[in-house]
N, CA, C and O of each residue as an XYZ file, in Angstrom:
820
protein
N     -26.656      8.262     43.373
C     -25.313      8.361     42.008
C     -24.274      8.231     41.498
O     -23.913      8.029     40.338
N     -23.439      8.445     43.086
C     -22.336      7.842     43.437
C     -21.691      6.428     42.957
O     -20.745      6.009     42.289
N     -22.733      5.982     43.672
C     -22.461      4.181     43.345
C     -23.105      3.693     41.868
O     -23.023      2.501     41.572
N     -23.704      4.579     41.011
C     -24.356      4.457     40.132
C     -23.243      4.374     38.867
O     -22.998      3.426     38.121
N     -22.652      5.752     38.912
C     -22.156      6.099     37.992
C     -21.019      5.150     37.592
O     -20.850      5.153     36.373
N     -19.765      3.922     38.614
C     -19.227      3.496     38.117
C     -19.690      2.110     37.762
O     -19.008      1.137     37.440
N     -20.762      2.205     37.865
C     -21.592      1.111     37.368
C     -21.898      0.949     35.800
O     -21.785     -0.113     35.188
N     -22.332      2.256     35.213
C     -22.707      2.009     34.237
C     -21.769      2.608     33.648
O     -22.020      2.745     32.451
N     -20.398      3.198     34.086
C     -18.665      2.818     33.225
C     -18.616      1.425     32.849
O     -18.514      0.954     31.716
N     -18.728      0.677     34.257
C     -18.177     -0.345     33.736
C     -19.288     -1.025     33.043
O     -19.090     -2.167     33.458
N     -20.046     -1.091     32.478
C     -21.406     -1.665     32.025
C     -20.802     -0.961     30.123
O     -20.618     -1.496     29.029
N     -20.723      0.100     30.537
C     -20.542      0.179     28.830
C     -19.403     -0.248     28.347
O     -19.504     -0.685     27.200
N     -17.782     -0.297     29.059
C     -16.911     -0.521     28.535
C     -16.969     -2.027     28.258
O     -16.402     -2.557     27.303
N     -17.831     -2.783     29.339
C     -17.804     -3.912     29.181
C     -18.586     -4.797     27.779
O     -18.252     -5.871     27.280
N     -19.779     -3.827     27.394
C     -20.453     -3.805     26.361
C     -19.586     -3.037     25.235
O     -20.298     -3.339     24.277
N     -18.551     -2.257     24.673
C     -18.014     -2.271     23.741
C     -16.872     -3.104     23.887
O     -16.259     -3.243     22.829
N     -16.284     -3.841     25.092
C     -15.821     -5.509     24.722
C     -16.374     -6.338     23.876
O     -16.009     -6.994     22.900
N     -17.465     -6.139     24.546
C     -18.143     -7.729     23.734
C     -18.368     -7.543     22.128
O     -18.372     -8.362     21.209
N     -18.554     -6.140     22.169
C     -18.907     -5.732     20.268
C     -17.240     -5.660     19.660
O     -16.991     -5.894     18.478
N     -16.556     -5.429     20.312
C     -14.942     -5.676     19.948
C     -14.344     -7.097     19.370
O     -13.561     -7.371     18.461
N     -15.166     -7.956     20.437
C     -14.902     -9.323     20.928
C     -15.941     -9.333     19.686
O     -15.090     -9.648     18.853
N     -17.059     -9.236     18.969
C     -17.989     -9.892     17.872
C     -17.527     -9.584     16.455
O     -17.464    -10.253     15.423
N     -17.116     -7.867     16.898
C     -16.336     -7.765     15.222
C     -14.980     -8.162     14.642
O     -14.464     -7.665     13.641
N     -14.417     -9.247     15.506
C     -13.539     -9.923     15.353
C     -14.263    -11.303     14.941
O     -14.540    -11.533     13.764
N     -14.354    -11.584     15.265
C     -15.581    -13.424     15.607
C     -16.079    -13.017     13.854
O     -15.936    -13.924     13.035
N     -16.662    -11.617     13.347
C     -17.514    -11.485     12.618
C     -16.437    -11.605     10.826
O     -16.749    -12.166      9.775
N     -15.254    -10.856     11.173
C     -14.441    -10.532     10.292
C     -13.269    -12.420      9.824
O     -12.923    -12.727      8.684
N     -12.932    -13.354     11.259
C     -12.621    -14.369     10.766
C     -13.794    -15.575     10.322
O     -13.620    -16.778     10.127
N     -14.844    -14.885     10.259
C     -16.030    -15.944      9.637
C     -16.306    -15.477      8.002
O     -16.650    -16.226      7.087
N     -16.048    -14.012      7.934
C     -16.290    -13.848      6.841
C     -15.124    -14.362      5.494
O     -15.237    -14.828      4.360
N     -13.871    -13.904      6.520
C     -12.406    -14.433      6.107
C     -12.473    -16.228      6.165
O     -11.427    -16.761      5.794
N     -13.383    -16.992      6.509
C     -13.541    -18.794      6.318
C     -14.066    -18.489      5.153
O     -13.471    -18.999      4.203
N     -15.263    -17.626      4.812
C     -16.506    -17.855      3.530
C     -15.069    -17.188      2.349
O     -15.083    -17.549      1.172
N     -14.475    -16.685      2.622
C     -13.651    -16.273      1.845
C     -12.476    -17.070      0.819
O     -12.184    -17.092     -0.376
N     -12.075    -17.621      1.946
C     -11.245    -18.858      1.818
C     -12.109    -20.158      0.984
O     -11.767    -20.611     -0.109
N     -12.923    -20.472      1.539
C     -13.695    -21.935      1.261
C     -14.657    -21.412      0.196
O     -15.663    -22.118      0.270
N     -14.889    -19.930     -1.348
C     -15.486    -19.753     -1.993
C     -14.369    -19.514     -2.801
O     -14.792    -19.883     -3.897
N     -13.241    -19.145     -2.972
C     -12.194    -18.401     -3.574
C     -11.236    -19.004     -3.933
O     -10.169    -18.838     -3.342
N     -11.375    -20.136     -5.325
C     -10.330    -20.501     -5.353
C      -8.542    -20.061     -6.071
O      -7.543    -20.761     -6.234
N      -8.841    -18.516     -6.359
C      -7.981    -17.547     -6.428
C      -6.881    -17.465     -5.505
O      -5.752    -17.035     -5.741
N      -7.458    -18.050     -4.137
C      -6.411    -17.965     -2.883
C      -5.962    -19.087     -2.989
O      -6.792    -19.996     -2.984
N      -4.992    -19.326     -3.078
C      -3.971    -20.622     -3.136
C      -3.669    -20.403     -1.604
O      -3.229    -19.272     -1.399
N      -3.755    -20.972     -0.778
C      -3.563    -21.100      0.599
C      -3.204    -21.999      0.994
O      -3.656    -22.246      2.112
N      -2.265    -22.993      0.435
C      -2.118    -23.653      0.993
C      -0.516    -24.466      0.895
O      -0.229    -25.463      0.232
N       0.366    -23.644      1.803
C       1.854    -23.998      1.775
C       1.228    -24.377      3.770
O       0.695    -23.519      4.475
N       1.396    -25.215      4.026
C       1.443    -25.795      5.440
C       2.642    -25.612      6.282
O       2.802    -26.423      7.195
N       3.717    -24.443      6.075
C       4.157    -23.700      6.474
C       4.507    -22.489      7.007
O       5.377    -22.115      7.794
N       3.553    -21.924      6.344
C       3.308    -20.697      6.086
C       2.123    -20.092      6.545
O       1.066    -20.490      6.055
N       2.099    -18.984      7.604
C       1.003    -18.347      8.369
C       0.797    -16.939      7.346
O       1.475    -15.915      7.273
N      -0.555    -17.409      6.534
C      -0.882    -16.460      5.905
C      -1.787    -15.471      6.877
O      -2.446    -15.987      7.780
N      -1.804    -13.983      6.665
C      -2.160    -13.048      7.485
C      -2.675    -11.734      6.111
O      -2.152    -11.019      5.257
N      -4.112    -12.101      6.707
C      -5.460    -11.846      5.558
C      -6.019     -9.701      6.276
O      -7.137     -9.581      6.775
N      -5.291     -8.693      6.195
C      -6.086     -7.571      7.080
C      -7.569     -7.713      6.191
O      -8.052     -8.236      5.187
N      -7.960     -6.653      7.600
C      -9.544     -6.857      7.300
C      -9.335     -5.058      7.918
O      -8.459     -4.304      8.341
N     -11.010     -5.086      7.559
C     -11.552     -3.337      7.951
C     -12.147     -2.753      7.457
O     -12.916     -3.223      6.619
N     -12.099     -1.618      7.690
C     -13.274     -0.655      6.546
C     -12.358     -0.258      5.444
O     -12.974     -0.552      4.419
N     -11.870     -0.038      5.304
C     -10.845      0.268      4.577
C     -11.271     -0.090      3.073
O     -10.256     -0.691      2.720
N     -11.973     -0.102      2.161
C     -11.967     -1.144      0.866
C     -10.392     -1.290      0.213
O      -9.867     -2.388      0.400
N      -9.848     -0.593     -0.299
C      -8.340      0.063     -1.147
C      -7.599     -0.887     -0.404
O      -7.094     -1.625     -1.251
N      -7.237     -1.294      0.816
C      -6.189     -2.160      2.212
C      -7.083     -3.142      2.124
O      -6.722     -3.986      1.304
N      -8.017     -3.356      2.590
C      -8.613     -4.753      3.014
C      -9.541     -5.853      1.922
O     -10.274     -5.573      0.974
N      -9.199     -7.026      2.441
C      -9.547     -8.166      2.735
C     -11.090     -8.189      2.478
O     -11.975     -8.376      1.643
N     -10.906     -7.986      3.298
C     -12.385     -8.598      4.322
C     -12.692     -6.816      4.547
O     -11.802     -6.092      4.993
N     -14.021     -6.296      4.180
C     -15.109     -5.358      5.272
C     -16.550     -5.911      5.781
O     -16.915     -7.027      5.409
N     -17.112     -5.366      6.370
C     -18.010     -5.785      6.923
C     -19.716     -4.811      6.006
O     -19.515     -3.675      5.578
N     -20.500     -5.147      5.921
C     -21.288     -4.209      5.000
C     -22.181     -3.279      6.438
O     -22.760     -2.195      6.360
N     -22.015     -4.139      7.611
C     -22.575     -3.446      8.705
C     -21.301     -3.679     10.376
O     -21.007     -4.619     11.114
N     -20.919     -2.216     10.266
C     -19.816     -2.312     11.573
C     -18.659     -2.450     10.829
O     -18.387     -2.045      9.698
N     -17.826     -3.278     11.880
C     -16.115     -3.438     11.012
C     -15.678     -2.566     11.876
O     -14.479     -2.691     12.128
N     -16.246     -1.697     12.437
C     -15.461     -0.538     12.884
C     -15.189     -1.108     14.641
O     -15.970     -1.874     15.206
N     -14.027     -0.582     15.236
C     -14.008     -1.019     16.421
C     -14.977      0.205     17.406
O     -15.035      1.393     17.091
N     -15.641     -0.360     18.555
C     -16.391      0.461     19.392
C     -15.927      1.759     20.429
O     -16.481      2.711     20.978
N     -14.189      1.016     20.307
C     -13.767      2.521     21.546
C     -13.668      3.227     20.461
O     -14.726      3.830     20.280
N     -12.640      3.511     19.382
C     -12.613      4.002     18.503
C     -12.605      3.922     16.723
O     -11.806      3.152     16.189
N     -13.457      4.689     15.950
C     -13.339      3.853     14.609
C     -12.720      3.134     13.862
O     -13.161      2.213     13.174
N     -11.215      3.674     13.992
C     -10.059      3.613     12.839
C      -9.422      2.373     13.758
O      -9.510      2.321     14.985
N      -8.918      1.618     13.110
C      -7.666      0.248     13.718
C      -6.445      0.883     13.061
O      -6.231      1.467     11.998
N      -5.906      0.615     13.872
C      -4.082      1.104     13.719
C      -3.804      0.079     12.474
O      -3.405      0.387     11.351
N      -4.168     -1.416     13.050
C      -4.364     -2.587     12.196
C      -5.013     -3.652     12.364
O      -5.276     -3.674     13.566
N      -5.567     -4.846     11.720
C      -6.143     -5.207     12.049
C      -6.319     -6.951     11.519
O      -7.085     -6.820     10.565
N      -6.065     -8.228     11.621
C      -5.653     -8.958     10.001
C      -6.009    -10.644     10.794
O      -5.266    -11.126     11.649
N      -6.899    -11.123     10.434
C      -6.646    -12.526     10.380
C      -5.688    -13.384      9.805
O      -5.214    -13.294      8.673
N      -5.468    -14.119     10.562
C      -4.187    -15.003     10.437
C      -4.635    -16.603     10.168
O      -5.156    -17.364     10.983
N      -4.369    -16.801      9.147
C      -5.399    -18.038      8.555
C      -3.768    -19.517      8.252
O      -2.763    -19.140      7.648
N      -3.860    -20.915      8.749
C      -3.276    -21.848      9.274
C      -3.271    -22.322      8.116
O      -4.256    -21.896      7.513
N      -2.585    -23.069      7.426
C      -2.991    -24.637      6.260
C      -3.131    -25.434      6.934
O      -2.522    -24.880      7.849
N      -3.540    -26.724      7.527
C      -2.890    -27.883      8.092
C      -2.304    -28.760      7.232
O      -1.192    -29.266      7.384
N      -3.448    -29.031      5.857
C      -3.190    -30.007      5.136
C      -4.755    -30.759      4.362
O      -5.149    -31.214      3.288
N      -5.292    -30.457      5.948
C      -6.667    -30.930      5.716
C      -7.475    -29.259      5.508
O      -8.097    -28.881      4.515
N      -7.293    -28.728      6.383
C      -8.679    -27.501      6.602
C      -7.509    -26.280      7.020
O      -6.354    -26.090      6.639
N      -8.370    -25.588      7.959
C      -7.623    -24.666      8.333
C      -7.802    -24.127      9.613
O      -8.709    -24.536     10.337
N      -6.927    -23.137     10.003
C      -6.878    -22.464     11.324
C      -6.687    -20.902     11.408
O      -5.891    -20.210     10.773
N      -7.737    -20.472     12.471
C      -7.280    -18.831     11.980
C      -7.498    -18.020     13.331
O      -8.269    -18.133     14.284
N      -6.816    -17.444     13.100
C      -6.533    -16.571     14.371
C      -6.474    -14.837     14.343
O      -6.315    -14.622     13.142
N      -6.506    -13.893     14.826
C      -7.025    -12.544     15.057
C      -6.187    -11.540     16.164
O      -5.782    -11.750     17.308
N      -6.130    -10.420     15.319
C      -5.070     -9.519     15.913
C      -5.099     -8.484     15.590
O      -4.641     -8.270     14.467
N      -5.681     -7.215     16.441
C      -5.595     -6.174     16.176
C      -5.362     -4.896     17.388
O      -5.105     -5.124     18.571
N      -5.545     -3.310     16.679
C      -5.358     -2.747     17.671
C      -6.394     -1.241     17.217
O      -6.730     -1.017     16.055
N      -6.632     -0.672     17.970
C      -7.489      0.429     17.274
C      -7.218      2.110     17.814
O      -6.862      2.201     18.989
N      -7.330      3.105     17.223
C      -6.730      4.637     17.348
C      -6.793      4.476     18.941
O      -6.099      5.431     19.291
N      -7.135      3.954     19.900
C      -6.880      4.474     21.295
C      -6.955      3.362     22.287
O      -7.433      3.278     23.418
N      -6.073      2.202     21.176
C      -4.753      1.242     21.667
C      -5.275      0.188     22.910
O      -4.775     -0.030     24.013
N      -6.964     -0.586     22.006
C      -7.593     -1.116     22.799
C      -6.859     -2.320     21.586
O      -6.396     -2.122     20.463
N      -7.008     -3.582     22.396
C      -6.373     -4.800     21.439
C      -6.773     -5.634     21.858
O      -7.240     -5.684     22.996
N      -6.695     -6.849     20.801
C      -6.367     -8.152     20.667
C      -5.057     -8.702     21.102
O      -4.348     -8.165     20.251
N      -4.140     -9.486     21.926
C      -2.754    -10.017     20.866
C      -3.304    -11.134     19.615
O      -4.508    -11.256     19.387
N      -2.333    -11.856     18.913
C      -2.318    -13.072     17.942
C      -2.679    -14.077     19.150
O      -2.026    -14.456     20.122
N      -4.503    -14.464     18.515
C      -5.268    -14.821     19.597
C      -6.342    -16.393     18.631
O      -7.263    -16.140     17.854
N      -6.064    -17.290     18.839
C      -6.502    -18.482     18.332
C      -8.602    -18.153     18.251
O      -9.428    -17.653     19.014
N      -8.631    -18.774     16.909
C     -10.061    -18.129     17.037
C     -10.910    -18.587     18.365
O     -11.379    -17.827     19.213
N     -10.974    -19.747     18.339
C     -11.411    -20.413     19.588
C     -11.831    -19.826     21.052
O     -12.823    -20.009     21.757
N     -10.424    -18.892     21.237
C     -10.965    -18.363     22.345
C     -11.645    -16.828     22.305
O     -11.863    -15.992     23.181
N     -11.889    -16.875     20.765
C     -12.740    -15.457     20.793
C     -14.567    -15.664     20.859
O     -15.485    -14.853     20.982
N     -14.507    -17.422     20.682
C     -15.636    -17.697     20.852
C     -16.182    -17.827     22.376
O     -17.388    -17.583     22.405
N     -15.732    -18.089     23.437
C     -16.248    -18.278     24.774
C     -16.955    -17.922     25.501
O     -17.707    -17.196     24.852
N     -17.432    -17.932     27.015
C     -17.819    -16.375     27.794
C     -17.192    -15.815     28.296
O     -17.579    -14.962     29.096
N     -16.163    -16.015     28.083
C     -14.773    -14.833     28.415
C     -13.553    -14.199     27.535
O     -12.417    -13.799     27.792
N     -14.387    -14.312     26.335
C     -13.461    -13.793     24.938
C     -13.167    -12.439     25.385
O     -12.031    -11.991     25.234
N     -14.270    -11.614     26.026
C     -14.110    -10.081     26.488
C     -13.007     -9.924     27.302
O     -12.484     -8.809     27.321
N     -12.550    -10.797     27.969
C     -11.243    -10.500     29.264
C      -9.866    -10.322     27.954
O      -8.835     -9.671     28.120
N     -10.199    -11.001     26.860
C      -8.952    -10.418     25.778
C      -8.550     -9.075     25.209
O      -7.561     -8.566     24.683
N      -9.802     -8.735     25.567
C      -9.637     -6.841     24.491
C      -8.708     -6.565     25.871
O      -8.966     -7.000     26.994
N      -7.719     -5.840     25.541
C      -6.659     -5.345     26.284
C      -6.464     -3.904     25.966
O      -6.123     -3.372     24.910
N      -6.881     -3.188     27.609
C      -6.567     -1.549     27.257
C      -5.435     -1.380     27.223
O      -4.677     -2.111     27.860
N      -4.805      0.073     26.142
C      -3.634      0.637     26.967
C      -2.607     -0.888     25.591
O      -1.604     -1.343     26.142
N      -2.734     -1.186     24.868
C      -2.589     -2.241     24.057
C      -1.544     -1.327     23.094
O      -1.979     -1.202     21.950
N      -0.450     -0.769     23.304
C       0.356     -0.403     22.448
C       1.320     -1.091     21.518
O       2.510     -0.776     21.485
N       0.890     -1.866     20.899
C       1.750     -2.382     20.264
C       2.287     -2.054     18.547
O       2.630     -2.684     17.546
N       2.117     -0.843     18.941
C       2.420     -0.106     17.300
C       4.037     -0.777     16.927
O       4.362     -1.291     15.857
N       4.916     -0.591     18.171
C       6.563     -0.486     17.573
C       6.613     -1.959     17.429
O       7.543     -2.408     16.758
N       5.788     -2.754     17.935
C       6.178     -4.309     17.627
C       5.019     -4.649     16.278
O       4.854     -5.846     16.043
N       4.566     -4.067     15.778
C       3.397     -4.326     14.471
C       3.462     -3.394     13.216
O       3.010     -3.690     12.110
N       3.943     -2.499     13.470
C       4.005     -1.761     12.539
C       4.742     -1.559     11.123
O       4.227     -1.162     10.078
N       6.188     -1.963     11.373
C       6.734     -2.872     10.754
C       6.652     -3.762      9.762
O       7.020     -3.760      8.588
N       5.822     -4.909     10.805
C       5.957     -6.130     10.187
C       4.520     -5.785      9.448
O       4.564     -6.699      8.625
N       3.375     -5.161      9.186
C       2.245     -5.027      8.893
C       2.229     -3.952      7.222
O       1.298     -3.240      6.849
N       3.493     -4.163      6.545
C       3.100     -2.487      5.924
C       2.752     -2.914      4.574
O       2.642     -4.074      4.176
N       2.664     -2.313      4.211
C       1.874     -2.247      2.372
C       2.681     -2.553      1.267
O       3.800     -2.209      1.648
N       2.791     -2.995      0.120
C       3.568     -3.511     -0.761
C       4.368     -2.128     -1.688
O       3.844     -1.068     -2.030
N       5.301     -2.439     -1.840
C       6.234     -1.113     -2.828
C       6.716     -1.869     -4.293
O       6.919     -3.041     -4.611
N       6.798     -0.357     -5.116
C       6.708     -1.100     -6.164
C       8.451     -1.231     -6.206
O       9.219     -0.371     -5.775
N       8.802     -2.392     -6.770
C      10.189     -2.980     -7.366
C      10.640     -3.500     -8.166
O      10.358     -4.697     -8.227
N      11.269     -3.125     -8.877
C      12.254     -3.100    -10.018
C      12.839     -4.177    -10.565
O      12.894     -4.433    -11.768
N      13.513     -5.155     -9.186
C      13.975     -6.096     -9.904
C      13.420     -7.411     -8.802
O      12.617     -7.203     -7.892
N      13.988     -8.670     -9.084
C      13.004     -9.359     -8.207
C      14.022     -9.751     -6.673
O      15.088    -10.351     -6.809
N      13.537     -9.340     -5.332
C      14.442     -9.085     -4.026
C      15.011    -10.801     -4.091
O      14.139    -11.669     -4.128
N      16.387    -11.190     -4.102
C      17.132    -12.321     -4.112
C      17.222    -12.961     -2.027
O      17.443    -12.400     -0.954
N      16.976    -14.033     -2.374
C      17.224    -14.893     -1.340
C      18.188    -14.588     -0.465
O      18.028    -15.077      0.654
N      19.148    -13.924     -0.634
C      20.579    -13.869     -0.153
C      20.619    -12.400      0.436
O      21.476    -11.991      1.219
N      19.524    -11.650     -0.083
C      19.484    -10.216     -0.016
C      18.095    -10.202      1.229
O      18.106     -9.597      2.300
N      17.684    -10.518      1.024
C      16.147    -10.667      1.680
C      15.806    -11.384      2.827
O      15.218    -10.974      3.829
N      16.357    -12.813      2.508
C      15.943    -13.455      3.428
C      14.865    -14.607      3.256
O      14.604    -15.119      4.345
N      14.294    -15.056      2.387
C      12.801    -15.125      1.524
C      12.155    -15.823      2.676
O      11.254    -15.341      3.363
N      12.798    -17.227      2.854
C      12.609    -18.133      4.186
C      12.293    -17.857      5.266
O      11.773    -18.677      6.023
N      12.592    -16.353      5.652
C      12.434    -15.666      6.473
C      12.203    -14.508      6.700
O      12.679    -13.807      7.593
N      11.130    -14.120      5.552
C      10.559    -12.923      5.162
C       9.198    -12.867      5.616
O       8.834    -13.701      6.445
N       8.414    -12.020      5.200
C       6.817    -12.049      5.176
C       7.236    -11.179      3.860
O       8.103    -10.307      3.812
N       6.160    -11.773      2.509
C       6.621    -11.527      1.399
C       5.276    -10.936      0.716
O       4.361    -10.622      1.477
N       5.135    -10.794     -0.465
C       4.226    -10.518     -1.478
C       4.918     -9.885     -2.653
O       5.935     -9.215     -2.474
N       4.272    -10.120     -4.161
C       4.179     -9.981     -5.357
C       2.920    -10.262     -5.975
O       1.975    -10.841     -5.439
N       2.980     -9.755     -7.287
C       2.065    -10.117     -8.604
C       2.175     -9.600     -9.558
O       2.107     -8.376     -9.669
N       2.415    -10.565    -10.697
C       2.369    -10.844    -11.554
C       4.051    -10.659    -12.232
O       4.387    -10.764    -13.411
N       4.956    -10.339    -10.965
C       6.319    -10.304    -11.577
C       6.748     -8.866    -11.645
O       7.788     -8.607    -12.252
N       6.165     -8.060    -11.175
C       6.172     -6.878    -10.941
C       6.255     -5.938     -9.764
O       7.092     -5.088     -9.460
N       4.736     -6.486     -8.986
C       5.181     -5.337     -7.665
C       5.081     -6.594     -6.531
O       4.222     -7.423     -6.229
N       6.494     -6.251     -6.061
C       7.576     -7.423     -4.740
C       7.088     -6.148     -3.616
O       7.020     -4.931     -3.784
N       6.757     -7.104     -2.291
C       6.818     -6.546     -1.001
C       7.569     -7.344     -0.557
O       7.399     -8.408     -1.152
N       9.006     -7.477      0.847
C       9.634     -8.288      1.854
C       9.974     -7.780      2.510
O      10.587     -6.732      2.307
N       9.729     -8.306      3.695
C      10.166     -7.975      4.613
C      10.904     -9.008      5.443
O      10.332    -10.098      5.431
N      12.315     -8.952      6.353
C      12.931     -9.820      6.787
C      12.040     -9.949      8.146
O      11.365     -8.971      8.467
N      12.018    -10.937      8.830
C      11.421    -11.438     10.327
C      11.763    -11.600     11.839
O      11.194    -11.625     12.930
N      13.543    -11.736     11.063
C      14.420    -11.989     12.260
C      14.515    -10.896     12.975
O      14.603    -11.367     14.109
N      14.550     -9.952     13.067
C      14.540     -8.728     13.572
C      12.828     -8.040     14.235
O      12.568     -6.918     14.670
N      12.283     -8.787     14.129
C      10.873     -8.155     14.759
C      10.195     -9.633     15.698
O      10.155    -10.857     15.576
N       9.845     -8.818     16.428
C       9.809    -10.014     17.869
C       8.394    -10.188     18.029
O       7.863    -10.946     18.841
N       7.860     -9.500     17.270
C       5.843     -9.739     17.291
C       5.642    -10.383     16.191
O       4.744    -11.189     16.437
N       6.056    -10.511     14.831
C       6.026    -11.196     13.994
C       6.816    -12.605     13.991
O       6.458    -13.482     13.205
N       7.852    -12.805     14.841
C       8.326    -13.659     15.574
C       7.401    -14.870     16.259
O       7.147    -16.000     15.840
N       7.098    -14.346     17.185
C       6.551    -14.810     17.971
C       4.669    -15.346     17.956
O       3.925    -15.930     18.744
N       4.556    -14.803     16.727
C       3.007    -15.126     15.605
C       3.843    -16.700     15.384
O       3.593    -17.846     15.758
N       4.576    -16.279     14.847
C       4.995    -17.801     13.939
C       5.489    -18.860     14.977
O       5.527    -20.071     14.763
N       5.867    -18.225     16.147
C       5.642    -19.187     17.335
C       5.127    -20.028     18.032
O       5.582    -21.035     18.574
N       3.511    -19.290     17.989
C       2.254    -19.717     18.088
C       1.630    -20.473     17.232
O       0.602    -21.073     17.548
N       2.235    -20.553     15.886
C       1.496    -21.214     15.170
C       2.416    -22.349     14.226
O       2.101    -22.579     13.058
N       3.425    -22.925     14.800
C       4.900    -23.334     14.513
C       5.234    -23.225     13.473
O       6.028    -24.129     13.213
N       5.001    -22.309     12.309
C       5.680    -21.638     11.100
C       6.659    -21.225     11.135
O       7.181    -20.740     12.139
N       7.246    -21.334      9.824
C       8.889    -20.863      9.823
C       8.752    -19.787      9.071
O       9.749    -19.065      9.119
N       7.428    -19.188      8.018
C       7.314    -17.630      7.527
C       6.072    -17.255      7.538
O       5.113    -17.961      7.850
N       6.049    -15.870      7.117
C       4.692    -15.309      6.414
C       4.007    -14.840      5.518
O       4.719    -14.593      4.545
N       3.043    -14.608      5.370
C       2.546    -14.023      3.499
C       1.869    -13.014      4.027
O       1.027    -13.247      4.894
N       2.154    -11.569      3.539
C       0.991    -10.917      3.845
C       0.424    -10.836      2.057
O       1.082    -10.527      1.063
N      -1.184    -11.290      2.187
C      -2.269    -10.971      0.782
C      -2.201     -9.498      0.512
O      -1.550     -8.939      1.394
N      -2.617     -8.743     -0.336
C      -2.758     -7.943     -0.537
C      -3.898     -7.365     -1.863
O      -3.846     -7.936     -2.952
N      -4.745     -6.378     -1.672
C      -5.646     -5.953     -2.553
C      -5.480     -4.803     -3.664
O      -5.509     -3.573     -3.666
N      -5.265     -5.960     -4.731
C      -4.990     -4.890     -6.093
C      -6.675     -4.482     -6.891
O      -7.602     -5.292     -6.871
N      -6.721     -3.828     -7.198
C      -8.083     -3.350     -7.314
C      -9.556     -4.331     -6.696
O     -10.441     -5.077     -7.116
N      -9.213     -3.901     -5.827
C     -10.332     -4.327     -5.298
C     -10.598     -5.815     -4.968
O     -11.672     -6.194     -4.501
N      -9.543     -6.648     -5.242
C      -9.190     -7.897     -5.359
C      -7.799     -8.402     -3.973
O      -6.735     -7.892     -3.619
N      -8.574     -9.622     -3.562
C      -7.643    -10.122     -2.672
C      -6.439    -10.811     -3.629
O      -6.582    -11.433     -4.681
N      -5.498    -10.562     -3.074
C      -4.128    -11.057     -3.651
C      -3.374    -12.185     -3.029
O      -3.168    -11.877     -1.855
N      -2.913    -13.261     -3.281
C      -1.969    -14.213     -2.760
C      -0.533    -14.955     -3.006
O       0.260    -15.659     -2.381
N      -0.755    -14.102     -4.879
C       0.711    -14.775     -4.935
C       1.948    -14.016     -3.916
O       1.912    -12.856     -3.508
N       3.196    -15.198     -3.610
C       3.942    -14.775     -3.252
C       5.242    -15.476     -4.041
O       5.357    -16.328     -4.922
N       6.362    -14.474     -3.073
C       7.773    -14.814     -4.083
C       8.275    -16.790     -3.165
O       8.227    -17.369     -2.080
N       8.658    -16.983     -4.474
C       8.926    -18.922     -4.584
C       9.984    -18.988     -3.837
O      10.521    -20.074     -3.622
């Protein structure tokens, strides 16, 4: 038993990591289908990193899975996002997440999640809350359009709908988002939102 217990524990841990990666791949696959089939999602700016919230909360996630979709380590996601970049002819996809037990995946290219060693990218004690929580926020009601001078829209993560609901955050002081943009070579990021169950991509221009 002394020999067997560590082996069983390691097997369970590895199985959970594999399931974690499989969930990430499912989210990306669903994001691909949504982008390819939804003409309302205008993700055509080649300078932008689009961030699509995914998870098991239908009120705040652009994508939920019919089966699963939760973390095998801890049901609840602290955050879970598919990153989307338009190349001019197609799309590249990325993923990042952290669950309630602080198991997480850093901002990672989709191709790295399909290899034999993909589970190695699931990091234990991956506490990125301070880095990402200030980036991935929900929209707030604004009475007036944020100005370029006050919010630096070319350096901000922004969201808007029908000229009435806005969200905007300067990225210059956020190392997490800056690192993501550096990895994709983009100048700005846009957070997609969910309104009345629909994924919205209208943003401040």
